[in-house]
C-alpha positions in Angstrom: 23.2 6.7 -0.3 21.9 9.1 2.0 23.8 11.9 0.4 22.8 11.3 -2.8 19.1 10.9 -1.7 19.4 14.2 0.3 21.4 15.8 -2.7 17.9 15.1 -5.3 15.8 15.9 -2.7 18.0 19.6 -2.8 17.3 20.3 -6.2 13.5 19.4 -6.5 13.3 22.2 -3.9 16.3 24.3 -5.1 13.9 23.7 -8.2 10.2 24.6 -6.8 11.9 27.9 -5.0 13.3 29.3 -8.8 9.8 28.1 -10.3 8.0 30.3 -6.9 10.2 33.1 -7.8 9.4 33.3 -11.4 5.9 33.0 -11.1 6.5 36.1 -8.3 7.9 37.7 -10.8 5.0 37.3 -13.3 7.0 35.3 -15.6 4.6 34.4 -18.6 6.1 31.0 -19.0 6.0 29.5 -15.1 2.3 30.8 -15.7 1.5 28.7 -18.6 3.3 25.9 -16.9 1.3 26.2 -13.5 -1.8 26.7 -15.7 -1.2 23.6 -17.9 -0.6 21.9 -14.7 -3.9 22.8 -13.4 -5.6 21.7 -16.6 -4.1 18.1 -16.1 -5.0 17.8 -12.7 -8.6 19.1 -13.7 -8.8 16.3 -16.2 -7.9 13.6 -14.2 -10.5 14.5 -11.3 -13.0 14.3 -14.9 -11.6 10.9 -14.8 -12.2 9.5 -11.6 -15.2 11.6 -11.3 -16.5 9.7 -14.5 -14.8 6.3 -13.5 -17.3 7.2 -9.9 -20.5 7.6 -11.9 -19.9 4.4 -13.4 -20.1 2.6 -10.6 -22.9 4.3 -8.9 -25.1 4.6 -11.9 -23.4 1.7 -14.2 -24.0 1.5 -18.2 -27.9 2.9 -18.4 -29.9 4.5 -19.3 -30.1 7.4 -16.5 -26.1 7.2 -17.1 -26.8 8.8 -21.1 -29.3 11.1 -19.7 -26.6 12.5 -17.6 -24.4 12.7 -20.1 -26.7 14.2 -22.3 -28.1 16.8 -20.3 -23.9 17.9 -18.9 -22.4 17.7 -23.0 -23.5 21.2 -23.6 -23.0 23.2 -20.0 -19.4 21.1 -20.2 -17.9 22.6 -23.5 -19.6 26.4 -22.3 -17.2 25.9 -19.3 -14.4 24.6 -21.2 -14.6 27.1 -24.0 -15.2 30.7 -22.1 -13.2 30.0 -19.2 -10.7 27.4 -19.7 -10.0 28.6 -23.2 -10.6 32.1 -23.1 -8.9 32.5 -19.7 -5.8 30.6 -20.3 -4.5 31.9 -23.8 -6.1 36.0 -23.3 -6.3 37.0 -19.5 -3.2 35.6 -17.8 -0.1 36.6 -20.4 -2.3 40.3 -20.2 -2.3 40.3 -16.1 1.1 38.4 -15.9 2.5 41.2 -17.9 1.3 43.8 -15.9 2.3 42.2 -12.9 6.0 41.8 -14.4 5.8 45.6 -15.2 5.1 46.2 -10.7 1.7 47.9 -12.3 -1.1 45.4 -10.4 -3.7 48.2 -10.6 -3.7 48.4 -14.5 -3.8 44.5 -14.3 -7.1 44.1 -12.4 -8.4 47.3 -14.5 -7.6 44.6 -17.5 -9.3 41.7 -15.5 -12.4 43.8 -15.3 -12.8 45.4 -18.1 -12.3 41.6 -19.4 -14.9 39.9 -17.5 -17.2 42.5 -18.7 -17.1 41.3 -21.9 -16.5 37.7 -20.9 -19.8 38.2 -19.3 -21.9 39.3 -22.3 -20.5 36.4 -24.7 -21.9 33.7 -21.8 -25.7 35.9 -21.2 -25.4 35.6 -25.2 -24.2 32.8 -25.0 -26.6 30.9 -22.4 -30.0 32.8 -24.6 -28.3 31.4 -28.5 -28.2 27.6 -26.7 -31.6 28.4 -24.5 -33.4 28.6 -28.5 -30.8 26.3 -30.5 -31.0 23.4 -27.2 -34.0 21.2 -29.0 -31.8 21.0 -32.0 -28.3 20.7 -30.6 -29.8 17.5 -28.8 -31.1 16.2 -31.6 -27.6 16.7 -33.6 -25.7 15.3 -30.8 -27.5 12.4 -30.1 -29.9 11.8 -32.4 -31.0 8.3 -31.0 -32.2 9.8 -27.4 -35.9 10.6 -28.0 -38.1 12.4 -24.4 -41.9 13.2 -24.0 -43.1 14.9 -21.3 -46.4 15.1 -19.5 -47.8 16.9 -16.8 -46.5 15.2 -13.2 -43.6 12.8 -15.3 -41.5 12.0 -18.3 -40.3 9.3 -20.3 -36.6 8.7 -22.2 -35.9 6.6 -25.6 -32.5 5.5 -26.3 -32.6 3.5 -29.6 -30.0 1.5 -29.7 -29.0 -0.4 -33.4 -28.1 -3.6 -33.4 -28.2 -4.5 -37.2 -28.9 -3.1 -40.3 -32.9 -4.2 -39.7 -33.2 -4.5 -36.1 -32.9 -2.6 -32.9 -33.2 -2.2 -29.4 -35.1 0.7 -27.2 -34.2 1.5 -23.5 -37.4 3.7 -21.8 -36.6 5.2 -18.7 -39.8 6.5 -16.7 -39.3 9.5 -14.5 -42.5 10.5 -12.4 -42.4 13.8 -10.1 -45.0 12.3 -7.3 -43.2 8.8 -5.8 -45.7 7.8 -2.9 -47.3 4.8 -2.4 -50.3 5.8 -2.5 -49.8 7.2 -6.4 -48.8 3.7 -7.6 -50.9 2.3 -9.1 -51.3 5.3 -11.3 -47.8 4.8 -12.2 -48.0 1.6 -13.3 -51.5 2.4 -15.1 -49.3 4.7 -17.2 -46.0 2.9 -18.1 -48.5 -0.5 -18.9 -50.3 2.1 -21.2 -47.0 2.9 -22.5 -46.1 -0.8 -22.7 -49.3 -1.1 -24.8 -48.4 1.5 -27.4 -45.1 0.4 -27.8 -46.3 -3.6 -28.2 -48.0 -2.3 -30.9 -45.0 -0.2 -32.8 -42.9 -3.1 -32.5 -45.7 -5.4 -34.4 -46.1 -2.4 -37.6 -42.1 -2.2 -37.7 -41.4 -5.9 -37.4 -44.0 -6.2 -40.4 -42.6 -3.3 -42.3 -39.1 -5.6 -41.9 -40.4 -8.6 -43.0 -42.1 -7.2 -46.0 -38.9 -5.3 -46.8 -37.2 -8.9 -46.3 -39.7 -10.7 -48.8 -39.3 -10.4 -52.6 -42.9 -9.9 -53.3 -42.8 -6.5 -51.9 -40.3 -2.8 -52.7 -40.6 -0.3 -51.1 -42.6 2.8 -52.6 -45.3 4.9 -52.8 -47.6 4.8 -49.0 -50.5 2.2 -48.6 -54.0 4.6 -48.9 -55.9 1.8 -46.8 -52.9 1.4 -44.3 -50.4 4.3 -44.0 -53.1 7.4 -44.0 -51.4 8.7 -40.6 -48.2 8.5 -42.3 -49.3 10.0 -45.5 -51.0 12.6 -43.4 -47.4 13.2 -41.6 -45.3 13.4 -44.6 -47.5 15.7 -46.3 -47.6 18.5 -43.3 -43.9 18.1 -43.3 -43.6 19.2 -46.7 -46.2 21.6 -46.7 -43.9 23.4 -43.6 -39.9 22.4 -45.8 -41.7 24.4 -48.3 -42.6 27.9 -47.3 
């Protein structure tokens, strides 16, 4: 039994040694296996990271805001660093090493990284401009308002065809105890506005659900603000 166990260990060691020799010779297959293994370990560590964040933050608005903020840079890193280097650079560099031409390999690395840096800079500039539209597309139920000294976020969760739940979170730059009254006052004003909006939305839903009401033209007396907004939007889209 001990001899069998020892032979198995010896087989593992011999396999590792053979793999390292292939890797040292610049074997493309061995390099691809190494990179794939690294990506697998990275994904497993990502699961552990998500478990830790779920334990620390919980399933609430703050967690959703973190995921929303992390989605775009994580995708850019995966697209440029992970996919680009795995598919393009590593096989080229391994081929130079196999030909015993390490200097040319590093020259190729410099040429690739130069254009990679240009691509990353262009993508960052494009993402900077397109981020508001991307956020609206990726998270249509996520809204935020930014004011001087604080901001608030709204996450709308549909719970039925005619109702939803809205989660509000407030973030203040000044968290001193002396300004607690001002913070509470800001939250109270926001709550008052939301209560008015809830009353309006519930009234509209009751009207739509009744037999005496159907959707149609806006009311001249009660929906003048919404009518103005639609007119401005229409004029903007016609440009």
